[in-house]
KOLRO-838650 format. One record per residue (C-alpha): residue number from 1; x, z, y. Coordinates in pm, whole numbers, plus 32768, in hexadecimal, padded with zeros to 4 digits. Each point is the difference from the previous one (the first is absolute). Example, Ala and Ser with C-alpha at 12.3 -4.5 7.8 and 13.67 -1.06 7.14 Angstrom:
2
@n=1, east=84CE, up=830C, north=7E3E
@n=2, east=8089, up=7FBE, north=8158
***
This chain:
327
@n=1, east=8F9E, up=1FB3, north=9996
@n=2, east=815C, up=80C4, north=7FD4
@n=3, east=7F51, up=813C, north=7FD9
@n=4, east=7F1A, up=7F7B, north=7F1B
@n=5, east=810A, up=7F85, north=7EFE
@n=6, east=80CA, up=814F, north=8048
@n=7, east=7EE3, up=8095, north=7F77
@n=8, east=7FE6, up=7F3C, north=7ECE
@n=9, east=816F, up=801F, north=7FB1
@n=10, east=7FF0, up=8187, north=801E
@n=11, east=7EC6, up=802F, north=7F46
@n=12, east=808F, up=7F39, north=7ECF
@n=13, east=8163, up=805A, north=8038
@n=14, east=8080, up=7E88, north=8017
@n=15, east=8122, up=8019, north=80D2
@n=16, east=8110, up=8132, north=8007
@n=17, east=810A, up=8038, north=80F2
@n=18, east=8137, up=7F21, north=7FA2
@n=19, east=7F2E, up=7F14, north=7F51
@n=20, east=8098, up=7E95, north=7FF0
@n=21, east=7EBA, up=7F20, north=8019
@n=22, east=7FDC, up=7E98, north=7FB3
@n=23, east=7EBE, up=7F3B, north=80A3
@n=24, east=7F71, up=7F0B, north=7F40
@n=25, east=7FAD, up=7ED2, north=80F7
@n=26, east=7F3B, up=7ED9, north=7FD5
@n=27, east=7FC2, up=7F9E, north=8173
@n=28, east=7E9C, up=8056, north=7FF9
@n=29, east=7F3F, up=8108, north=80CD
@n=30, east=8022, up=8131, north=7F04
@n=31, east=8183, up=7FD8, north=7FD0
@n=32, east=804D, up=7FC8, north=8152
@n=33, east=7F37, up=8117, north=8082
@n=34, east=80AD, up=80F0, north=7EED
@n=35, east=815E, up=7F6D, north=8059
@n=36, east=7FAB, up=802C, north=8193
@n=37, east=7F7E, up=8160, north=7FCE
@n=38, east=8115, up=8079, north=7EFA
@n=39, east=80E7, up=7F75, north=80F1
@n=40, east=7F8C, up=80D0, north=8131
@n=41, east=7FEC, up=8131, north=7F19
@n=42, east=814D, up=8009, north=7F63
@n=43, east=809F, up=80E4, north=80F4
@n=44, east=7EEA, up=8110, north=7FE5
@n=45, east=7FF4, up=7FD1, north=7E6F
@n=46, east=8178, up=8000, north=7FFF
@n=47, east=800A, up=7ED0, north=7F0C
@n=48, east=80CD, up=7EBB, north=7FE2
@n=49, east=7F1E, up=7EBA, north=7FE3
@n=50, east=8046, up=7E9F, north=7FAD
@n=51, east=7F1B, up=7EEA, north=7FB8
@n=52, east=7FE2, up=7F40, north=7EB3
@n=53, east=7F52, up=7E90, north=7FCE
@n=54, east=7FC7, up=7F15, north=7EF0
@n=55, east=7FC7, up=7E98, north=805E
@n=56, east=7F28, up=7F70, north=7EE3
@n=57, east=801C, up=7E96, north=8059
@n=58, east=7EA2, up=7FD0, north=7FA5
@n=59, east=7F63, up=7FC3, north=8160
@n=60, east=8093, up=7EFC, north=8112
@n=61, east=7FD5, up=812F, north=810A
@n=62, east=80F1, up=80D7, north=7F24
@n=63, east=812B, up=7F8A, north=80C2
@n=64, east=7F7D, up=804D, north=8169
@n=65, east=7F9A, up=816D, north=7F63
@n=66, east=8154, up=803C, north=7FA9
@n=67, east=8087, up=7F8A, north=8149
@n=68, east=7F0A, up=80DC, north=80AB
@n=69, east=8068, up=813D, north=7F3A
@n=70, east=817E, up=7FB0, north=803B
@n=71, east=7FD1, up=7FDD, north=816C
@n=72, east=7F2E, up=8154, north=8020
@n=73, east=810E, up=80C6, north=7F2E
@n=74, east=811A, up=7F4C, north=80EC
@n=75, east=7F46, up=8084, north=8140
@n=76, east=7FE6, up=817A, north=7F78
@n=77, east=8156, up=7FDD, north=7F47
@n=78, east=7F5F, up=803F, north=7EA3
@n=79, east=80C3, up=7F9A, north=7ED8
@n=80, east=7F44, up=7F14, north=7F0C
@n=81, east=801C, up=7FA1, north=7EAB
@n=82, east=7F77, up=7E9B, north=7FB4
@n=83, east=7FC4, up=7F3D, north=7E97
@n=84, east=7F9E, up=7EA4, north=7FE0
@n=85, east=7F4C, up=7FA8, north=7EC1
@n=86, east=7F48, up=7EDA, north=7F6E
@n=87, east=7ED0, up=80B9, north=7F6E
@n=88, east=7F43, up=7EEF, north=7FA0
@n=89, east=8128, up=7F7C, north=7F2A
@n=90, east=800E, up=815E, north=7F67
@n=91, east=7E9F, up=802F, north=7FB9
@n=92, east=8008, up=7EC5, north=7F3F
@n=93, east=8129, up=806E, north=7F4C
@n=94, east=7F5A, up=8160, north=7FA7
@n=95, east=7EA1, up=7F64, north=7FD5
@n=96, east=7F5F, up=80F7, north=80E0
@n=97, east=7F46, up=7FE6, north=8140
@n=98, east=809B, up=7FCA, north=816F
@n=99, east=7F80, up=8162, north=806D
@n=100, east=80B9, up=80A9, north=7EAF
@n=101, east=8125, up=7F53, north=802A
@n=102, east=802A, up=8043, north=8180
@n=103, east=7FC3, up=8160, north=7FBE
@n=104, east=80FB, up=8012, north=7EE7
@n=105, east=8102, up=7F4A, north=80DE
@n=106, east=7FB9, up=80F2, north=812E
@n=107, east=801D, up=8150, north=7F41
@n=108, east=8128, up=7F7F, north=7F40
@n=109, east=80A4, up=7FAC, north=8144
@n=110, east=7F95, up=814A, north=80A1
@n=111, east=809E, up=80D8, north=7EB7
@n=112, east=8139, up=7F20, north=801C
@n=113, east=802E, up=8043, north=8166
@n=114, east=7FCC, up=817B, north=7FCD
@n=115, east=80F3, up=801F, north=7F06
@n=116, east=8123, up=7F3F, north=80CD
@n=117, east=7FBA, up=80A9, north=8156
@n=118, east=7F97, up=814A, north=7FCA
@n=119, east=7EBD, up=7FFC, north=80AA
@n=120, east=7F0E, up=80E1, north=7F3E
@n=121, east=7E96, up=7F90, north=806B
@n=122, east=7F5E, up=7EC8, north=8021
@n=123, east=7ECB, up=7FFF, north=811E
@n=124, east=7EF5, up=7F1A, north=7F95
@n=125, east=7ECC, up=7FA1, north=80F6
@n=126, east=7ED7, up=8034, north=7F33
@n=127, east=7EDB, up=8076, north=80E8
@n=128, east=7EC0, up=8098, north=7FAE
@n=129, east=7F49, up=7ED4, north=7FE2
@n=130, east=80FC, up=7F92, north=7F0E
@n=131, east=7FAA, up=8135, north=7F43
@n=132, east=7E8A, up=7FDB, north=801B
@n=133, east=8018, up=7E92, north=7F83
@n=134, east=80C2, up=8095, north=7ED1
@n=135, east=7EF0, up=80E7, north=7FBC
@n=136, east=7EDE, up=7EEA, north=7FFF
@n=137, east=80C2, up=7F2C, north=7F35
@n=138, east=8030, up=810A, north=7EFC
@n=139, east=7E92, up=805C, north=800D
@n=140, east=7FA9, up=7E9B, north=7FD0
@n=141, east=80EE, up=7FC2, north=7EB9
@n=142, east=7F69, up=8158, north=7F76
@n=143, east=8136, up=80E4, north=8042
@n=144, east=7FF3, up=816D, north=7FAA
@n=145, east=800F, up=8111, north=80F6
@n=146, east=8181, up=7FBF, north=801D
@n=147, east=7FA3, up=7EB7, north=80BD
@n=148, east=7F3C, up=80E6, north=8110
@n=149, east=8163, up=806E, north=8062
@n=150, east=803C, up=7E90, north=809B
@n=151, east=8180, up=8014, north=807D
@n=152, east=80B0, up=813B, north=8002
@n=153, east=80B4, up=805A, north=8146
@n=154, east=8156, up=8027, north=7F3A
@n=155, east=807C, up=7FA1, north=7EA6
@n=156, east=812B, up=8090, north=7F3F
@n=157, east=806B, up=80A1, north=815A
@n=158, east=80A6, up=7EA3, north=8056
@n=159, east=7EDA, up=7F15, north=8050
@n=160, east=7F4E, up=8091, north=8142
@n=161, east=7EC4, up=7F8A, north=80CF
@n=162, east=7FF3, up=8096, north=8154
@n=163, east=7EBA, up=7F1F, north=8069
@n=164, east=7F42, up=806A, north=7EF4
@n=165, east=7F23, up=80BF, north=80D1
@n=166, east=7FE1, up=7F0A, north=811D
@n=167, east=7F1A, up=7ED5, north=8012
@n=168, east=804F, up=7E98, north=800B
@n=169, east=7F47, up=7FE8, north=815C
@n=170, east=80D7, up=8114, north=809D
@n=171, east=8127, up=7F60, north=7F8C
@n=172, east=7FA1, up=7EA1, north=809A
@n=173, east=7FA7, up=80C0, north=8137
@n=174, east=8157, up=808C, north=8005
@n=175, east=80A3, up=7ECD, north=7FEB
@n=176, east=7F4E, up=7F6E, north=810D
@n=177, east=803A, up=8128, north=8101
@n=178, east=8180, up=7FF3, north=7F83
@n=179, east=8018, up=7E99, north=801A
@n=180, east=8097, up=7FCE, north=7EA8
@n=181, east=7F60, up=7EA0, north=7FC4
@n=182, east=7FF9, up=802E, north=7E7F
@n=183, east=7FD5, up=7ED7, north=7F23
@n=184, east=7EA8, up=7FD6, north=7F3A
@n=185, east=800A, up=7F89, north=7EA0
@n=186, east=7F03, up=7EDE, north=7FD7
@n=187, east=7FDC, up=8037, north=7E90
@n=188, east=7F50, up=8154, north=8056
@n=189, east=7EC3, up=7F1E, north=8066
@n=190, east=800A, up=7F4A, north=7EAA
@n=191, east=7ECF, up=80A2, north=7F39
@n=192, east=8051, up=7F87, north=7EC5
@n=193, east=80D9, up=813B, north=7FDF
@n=194, east=7F3B, up=811D, north=7F93
@n=195, east=80A4, up=80E6, north=80F3
@n=196, east=7F99, up=7F16, north=8121
@n=197, east=7EA7, up=7FE0, north=7F8B
@n=198, east=7FD8, up=8176, north=8011
@n=199, east=80AE, up=7FFA, north=814F
@n=200, east=7F57, up=7EFE, north=808A
@n=201, east=7EAB, up=7FE8, north=7F6A
@n=202, east=7FAA, up=8138, north=7F5D
@n=203, east=8068, up=8130, north=80F5
@n=204, east=7F70, up=7F27, north=8136
@n=205, east=7EC8, up=7FF6, north=7F3A
@n=206, east=7FFA, up=8179, north=7FB9
@n=207, east=804F, up=806A, north=815D
@n=208, east=7EE4, up=7F11, north=8081
@n=209, east=7ED9, up=8064, north=7EFA
@n=210, east=806F, up=8166, north=7F94
@n=211, east=810E, up=80B4, north=80C0
@n=212, east=80D1, up=7FA8, north=8125
@n=213, east=8106, up=8108, north=7F9B
@n=214, east=8042, up=7F92, north=7EA7
@n=215, east=816A, up=7FE9, north=8028
@n=216, east=8001, up=8196, north=8056
@n=217, east=7EFC, up=8044, north=7F12
@n=218, east=809C, up=7F7A, north=7EC4
@n=219, east=8164, up=807D, north=805F
@n=220, east=7F4C, up=816F, north=801B
@n=221, east=7F98, up=7FA2, north=7E90
@n=222, east=8148, up=7F94, north=7FAE
@n=223, east=8099, up=8148, north=808E
@n=224, east=7F05, up=80EC, north=7F2D
@n=225, east=8039, up=7F59, north=7EE4
@n=226, east=819C, up=7FE8, north=801A
@n=227, east=7FD1, up=819A, north=803D
@n=228, east=7F5B, up=801D, north=7ED6
@n=229, east=80E0, up=7F09, north=7F2B
@n=230, east=811D, up=80A8, north=806E
@n=231, east=7F86, up=814B, north=7F7B
@n=232, east=7F96, up=7F77, north=7EB5
@n=233, east=8152, up=7F6C, north=7FDE
@n=234, east=80B6, up=815A, north=8027
@n=235, east=7F13, up=807B, north=7ED7
@n=236, east=803C, up=7EC3, north=7F2B
@n=237, east=8180, up=800B, north=803A
@n=238, east=801F, up=815C, north=7F87
@n=239, east=7F17, up=7FCB, north=7EC6
@n=240, east=80E2, up=7ED9, north=7FD0
@n=241, east=8147, up=80B7, north=7FF9
@n=242, east=7F6B, up=8107, north=7F0B
@n=243, east=7F90, up=7EF7, north=7EE9
@n=244, east=8110, up=7F1A, north=803B
@n=245, east=80EA, up=7FEB, north=7ED2
@n=246, east=8102, up=7EED, north=805B
@n=247, east=8020, up=7F22, north=812B
@n=248, east=8102, up=7EEE, north=8048
@n=249, east=8005, up=7E82, north=8094
@n=250, east=7F90, up=7F6C, north=7EC8
@n=251, east=7F00, up=8107, north=7F91
@n=252, east=7F21, up=812D, north=803A
@n=253, east=7F91, up=80EB, north=7ECF
@n=254, east=7EE8, up=80ED, north=8038
@n=255, east=7F77, up=811A, north=7F29
@n=256, east=7EB4, up=7F76, north=7F60
@n=257, east=7F52, up=814E, north=7FB2
@n=258, east=804D, up=8060, north=8168
@n=259, east=7F87, up=7EC4, north=8095
@n=260, east=7EA6, up=7FFE, north=7F38
@n=261, east=7FBA, up=814E, north=809D
@n=262, east=7FFB, up=7F7C, north=8168
@n=263, east=7ECC, up=7F91, north=80AD
@n=264, east=7FE8, up=7E76, north=8011
@n=265, east=806B, up=7FD7, north=8176
@n=266, east=8146, up=80BE, north=7FC2
@n=267, east=8016, up=7F39, north=7EC3
@n=268, east=7FF7, up=7ED7, north=80DF
@n=269, east=80FD, up=806E, north=810F
@n=270, east=8107, up=8084, north=7EE2
@n=271, east=7FF6, up=7E76, north=7F64
@n=272, east=8024, up=7F6C, north=8157
@n=273, east=8111, up=80FC, north=805F
@n=274, east=809C, up=7F8A, north=7E98
@n=275, east=8002, up=7E97, north=8046
@n=276, east=8070, up=801F, north=816A
@n=277, east=8129, up=80B2, north=7F71
@n=278, east=806A, up=7EEB, north=7F2E
@n=279, east=7F8C, up=7EE1, north=80C9
@n=280, east=8018, up=8080, north=8153
@n=281, east=7EAA, up=7FBD, north=8047
@n=282, east=7EAC, up=8004, north=7F45
@n=283, east=7F63, up=7EF0, north=80CA
@n=284, east=7FB6, up=7F1B, north=7EE6
@n=285, east=7F51, up=80F9, north=7F36
@n=286, east=7E92, up=7FFC, north=7FF7
@n=287, east=7EE3, up=80EB, north=7FC3
@n=288, east=7FBD, up=7F7B, north=7EB3
@n=289, east=816B, up=802E, north=7F96
@n=290, east=8006, up=8150, north=8044
@n=291, east=7EAD, up=804A, north=7F61
@n=292, east=8096, up=7F3D, north=7EC2
@n=293, east=8135, up=80CD, north=7FF8
@n=294, east=7F31, up=8152, north=801D
@n=295, east=7F0C, up=7F9E, north=7EE6
@n=296, east=8146, up=7FBC, north=7F33
@n=297, east=8075, up=814A, north=8045
@n=298, east=7E94, up=80A3, north=7FCC
@n=299, east=8017, up=7F75, north=7E9D
@n=300, east=8127, up=8092, north=7FA1
@n=301, east=8061, up=7F1C, north=7F05
@n=302, east=816F, up=7FE7, north=7F9B
@n=303, east=80DE, up=7EC3, north=802A
@n=304, east=7F18, up=7F54, north=80E6
@n=305, east=8076, up=7EF0, north=80ED
@n=306, east=7F59, up=7F87, north=812A
@n=307, east=8065, up=7EFA, north=80FB
@n=308, east=7F0D, up=8034, north=8133
@n=309, east=80BA, up=7ED4, north=80BA
@n=310, east=8141, up=7F26, north=7FBA
@n=311, east=80E7, up=80F3, north=807F
@n=312, east=7F8F, up=8170, north=7F7D
@n=313, east=8010, up=8070, north=7EB4
@n=314, east=7F59, up=814A, north=7F90
@n=315, east=803D, up=809E, north=7EA1
@n=316, east=7F55, up=8130, north=7F8B
@n=317, east=80CC, up=80BD, north=7EEE
@n=318, east=804A, up=8157, north=7F69
@n=319, east=7F33, up=80C0, north=8126
@n=320, east=80B7, up=7F1B, north=8104
@n=321, east=7FBB, up=7EE7, north=80F1
@n=322, east=8109, up=7F0E, north=8030
@n=323, east=7FD2, up=7F1B, north=8156
@n=324, east=8119, up=7EF3, north=800D
@n=325, east=8043, up=7E91, north=8047
@n=326, east=7F6A, up=7F02, north=7F06
@n=327, east=815A, up=7F75, north=7FB9
***
């Protein structure tokens, strides 16, 4: 198993000698497997490790999970950073779902500890099954080809996923062999959640009726698409830099004439890049929003506004496309 993880680390250049890696731990099989393996590999990789854990205070088992992680870290002399938070209360205050609030709290704490401690990477225990589930969920909701990428092995050269090429069954087997006795989150059996339906109902059905190797099959599809998308991204970034007139935190200005010369697929990607540069993400922009912006630009009528959603404003004027916040 260690060799498999090392192969993934080298393939995607996830870790370099001298890195200081925080390992996000929940107490479940995936994160305990990752913590145990990176603890074994730290000398070989020449890295420093520590654990980081957020107790969301949602489930009654949360306290047991925190104690279990603390005992493991004490046993192996691993430094651990822990945050206790009432996620239910915060979710009500922010008027968002528990899952979204939990993610917000976790990643906020990760970034806080990175800044304060000098650690430079966060290892997250997403595995191949998680990636395949994400791809299937994206297909179901009608995502474009970008949705077929699933979960990237690394993001911003900060968040890394060494288990992304490892199946869940192999992780659970590793935990059994090494007597880790991880904690299992009972909410993973609650099929009111879409991901759990995909995990517990859809994938077993496909395995039984169509392809027993569906996890590896969809992972292969994802890798092929990722390769193609990365190549396309290089082309689009090059064109974007050529037609970009101005870029700030508040707005992006593009050359309208040069934009209109591009193929539709390039136009779509340029708009997504522009929006991401301002908002940090293009997650809430739908296909119809992008198509509406392209139509506006193709008409080439001056002084025209478009607000594809409540946050984004597009203004076409004097040969320029100005993309900015609505406020």
